[in-house]
C-alpha positions in Angstrom: -27.0 19.7 -26.5 -30.6 20.6 -25.8 -32.7 19.5 -22.9 -34.2 16.6 -24.7 -30.9 15.3 -25.9 -29.5 15.7 -22.4 -32.3 13.7 -20.9 -31.9 11.0 -23.6 -28.1 10.7 -22.8 -28.6 10.8 -19.1 -29.0 7.0 -18.6 -25.8 6.3 -20.6 -23.8 9.0 -18.7 -25.1 7.6 -15.4 -24.0 4.0 -16.2 -20.6 5.2 -17.5 -20.1 7.2 -14.3 -20.9 4.0 -12.2 -18.3 2.1 -14.3 -15.6 4.8 -13.7 -16.5 4.9 -10.0 -16.3 1.1 -9.7 -12.7 1.1 -10.8 -11.5 4.4 -9.2 -13.5 4.0 -6.0 -12.2 0.4 -5.4 -8.6 1.5 -6.0 -8.9 4.6 -3.8 -9.9 2.4 -0.9 -6.4 0.8 -1.1 -4.1 3.3 -2.6 -1.2 4.4 -0.3 -1.7 7.7 1.4 -5.3 8.2 0.1 -6.7 4.8 1.2 -5.3 4.6 4.7 -7.5 3.2 7.4 -7.0 6.5 9.4 -8.8 8.4 6.5 -12.5 8.3 7.2 -14.6 6.3 4.8 -16.7 9.3 3.7 -13.5 11.2 2.7 -12.3 8.3 0.7 -15.7 8.0 -1.0 -15.6 11.7 -1.7 -12.1 11.4 -3.3 -13.5 8.7 -5.6 -16.4 10.8 -6.6 -14.2 13.8 -7.2 -12.0 11.7 -9.5 -15.0 10.5 -11.4 -16.2 14.1 -12.0 -12.7 15.1 -13.0 -12.0 12.2 -15.4 -15.5 11.5 -16.9 -15.0 14.0 -19.8 -11.7 12.3 -20.7 -12.8 8.7 -20.3 -16.4 8.8 -21.5 -15.6 8.4 -25.3 -14.0 5.0 -24.6 -16.7 3.7 -22.3 -19.4 1.3 -23.5 -23.1 2.3 -23.5 -25.5 0.9 -21.0 -26.2 -2.7 -21.8 -29.7 -4.0 -22.3 -29.6 -6.8 -19.7 -29.0 -6.6 -15.9 -26.6 -9.5 -16.1 -24.2 -7.7 -18.6 -24.3 -4.5 -16.5 -23.4 -6.5 -13.4 -20.6 -8.2 -15.2 -19.1 -4.9 -16.4 -19.3 -3.3 -12.9 -17.8 -6.4 -11.2 -14.9 -6.4 -13.7 -14.2 -2.8 -12.9 -14.2 -3.4 -9.2 -11.8 -6.3 -9.6 -9.5 -4.2 -11.8 -9.6 -1.3 -9.2 -8.8 -3.6 -6.3 -6.0 -5.2 -8.2 -4.3 -1.9 -9.1 -4.8 -0.6 -5.6 -3.5 -3.8 -4.1 -0.3 -3.6 -6.2 0.4 -0.2 -4.9 -0.6 -1.1 -1.3 1.9 -3.9 -1.2 4.7 -1.5 -1.6 3.9 0.5 1.6 3.1 -2.7 3.5 6.9 -3.4 3.4 7.3 -0.6 6.0 4.8 -2.3 8.4 6.6 -5.7 8.0 10.0 -4.1 8.5 8.6 -2.4 11.7 7.4 -5.8 12.9 10.8 -7.3 12.4 12.5 -4.4 14.1 10.3 -4.8 17.2 11.2 -8.5 17.4 14.9 -7.6 17.2 14.6 -4.8 19.7 12.7 -6.8 22.3 9.6 -4.7 21.9 7.3 -7.4 20.5 5.3 -7.5 23.7 4.1 -3.9 23.4 1.1 -4.3 21.1 -1.2 -1.6 19.6 -4.1 -1.8 17.1 -2.6 -2.0 13.6 -5.1 -1.7 10.7 -2.3 -2.2 8.2 -1.5 -5.8 9.3 -4.8 -6.4 11.0 -5.5 -7.0 14.7 -2.7 -6.2 17.1 0.7 -5.1 15.9 3.9 -3.8 17.5 4.6 -0.1 18.2 7.4 0.1 15.7 5.2 -1.5 13.0 2.5 1.1 13.6 5.1 3.9 13.6 6.5 2.7 10.3 3.0 2.3 8.7 2.2 5.9 9.6 5.6 7.1 8.5 5.1 5.4 5.1 1.8 7.3 4.6 3.4 10.6 5.6 6.3 10.0 3.1 3.9 9.1 0.3 1.7 12.1 0.8 4.5 14.7 1.6 6.7 13.7 -1.4 3.9 13.6 -3.9 4.4 9.9 -4.6 0.6 9.3 -4.4 0.2 10.9 -7.8 2.1 8.1 -9.5 -0.5 5.4 -8.7 -3.3 7.8 -9.6 -1.7 8.4 -13.0 -1.3 4.6 -13.4 -5.0 4.2 -12.5 -6.1 6.7 -15.2 -3.8 5.2 -17.8 -4.9 1.7 -17.0 -7.9 2.2 -19.2 -5.6 2.0 -22.2 -4.1 -1.3 -20.9 -7.3 -2.8 -19.5 -10.3 -1.3 -21.4 -13.7 -1.5 -19.9 -15.5 -4.7 -20.7 -12.3 -6.7 -21.6 -11.8 -10.0 -19.6 -9.5 -9.6 -16.6 -6.2 -11.4 -17.3 -6.3 -13.6 -14.1 -3.0 -15.4 -14.8 -1.0 -12.2 -15.5 -2.8 -10.5 -12.6 -1.9 -13.2 -10.1 1.7 -13.3 -11.4 1.9 -9.5 -10.9 0.5 -9.7 -7.4 3.0 -12.5 -6.5 5.9 -10.5 -7.9 4.8 -7.4 -6.0 4.5 -9.4 -2.7 8.0 -10.8 -3.2 9.4 -7.3 -3.9 7.6 -6.0 -0.8 9.1 -8.7 1.4 12.5 -8.1 -0.1 12.2 -4.3 0.6 11.1 -5.0 4.2 14.2 -7.2 4.8 16.5 -4.5 3.3 14.9 -1.9 5.6 15.4 -4.1 8.7 18.9 -5.2 7.7 20.7 -2.7 10.1 18.7 -4.1 13.0 19.4 -7.7 12.0 23.1 -7.0 12.0 22.9 -5.2 15.4 20.9 -8.1 16.9 23.6 -10.6 15.7 26.4 -8.4 17.2 24.6 -7.9 20.5 23.7 -11.6 20.9 27.3 -12.7 20.0 28.6 -10.2 22.6 26.2 -11.5 25.2 27.3 -15.1 24.4 30.9 -14.2 24.9 30.1 -12.4 28.1 28.3 -15.6 29.4 31.4 -17.7 28.7 33.8 -15.2 30.2 31.8 -14.3 33.3 29.2 -17.1 34.0 28.3 -15.5 37.3 26.9 -12.4 35.6 23.1 -12.3 35.2 23.2 -11.8 31.5 19.4 -11.7 31.0 19.0 -8.7 33.3 21.7 -6.9 31.3 20.6 -8.0 27.9 16.9 -7.0 27.8 17.3 -3.3 28.8 20.6 -3.0 26.9 19.1 -4.5 23.7 16.2 -2.1 23.9 18.3 1.0 24.5 20.8 0.1 21.8 18.0 -0.7 19.4 16.2 2.6 20.0 19.5 4.5 19.6 20.1 2.7 16.3 16.6 3.4 15.2 17.0 7.2 15.9 20.3 7.2 13.9 19.1 5.3 10.8 15.5 6.6 10.6 16.2 9.4 8.1 18.1 7.1 5.8 15.5 4.4 6.2 12.7 6.7 5.2 14.8 8.0 2.2 15.4 4.4 1.1 11.7 3.6 1.3 10.8 6.7 -0.7 13.2 5.8 -3.5 12.1 2.1 -3.5 8.4 3.1 -3.5 8.9 5.5 -6.4 10.6 2.8 -8.5 7.9 0.3 -7.6 5.1 2.7 -8.4 6.6 3.4 -11.8 6.3 -0.3 -12.7 2.5 -0.3 -12.2 0.4 -1.4 -15.2 -0.2 1.5 -17.5 3.2 3.2 -16.7 5.5 0.5 -18.1 
């Protein structure tokens, strides 16, 4: 292509790059591992721009040309942002199960009063919830699971071509299903601590009936915390392994990979 042809095609290429950035950039802001709040915004923007440069030669033939009206251009860009946020949100719900499980563990261990800033759940969260959130990001990045949502994002152009109306009904149903699966995963991860809390409280109840003169409260609080932390140390490797397996299965069901 000569210089004149390149200059003539430049507006079309620029608009197509904006379309690709709208979907990829919106998704990268939410994708597990890559879109964590701990990752600075400029780095996430740089990741989105890098993906655009990498994928433009592949995606350009299937992208529409620049429309003649501003309204149509705005509609196309807005649709791409919605699709990107939807895909990124589906993947993000999987890792949020770890934060919810950590919140439940803190309540069961008696650590709910120790609050720390938690960007994953917003506002103040418990220490175990924050620990589990960071551990989920580490697991996703260290195991290479982050590549599965990225592949789903690239292949989503075959399922949701640029310019096609967004299937709001199916999209809402997919989000609801992903949220239900995330909650179910959180409950499975917290199951050992639920069982331990039941056993401890039943034992304390029996102790109260057998020896009413014993100050059960002063025994229960430190004992529950120590027992819970010991259980957490024992089950943490298995818990992270179960999360990695569940996250992989969930990522493989993302639109574009089914």
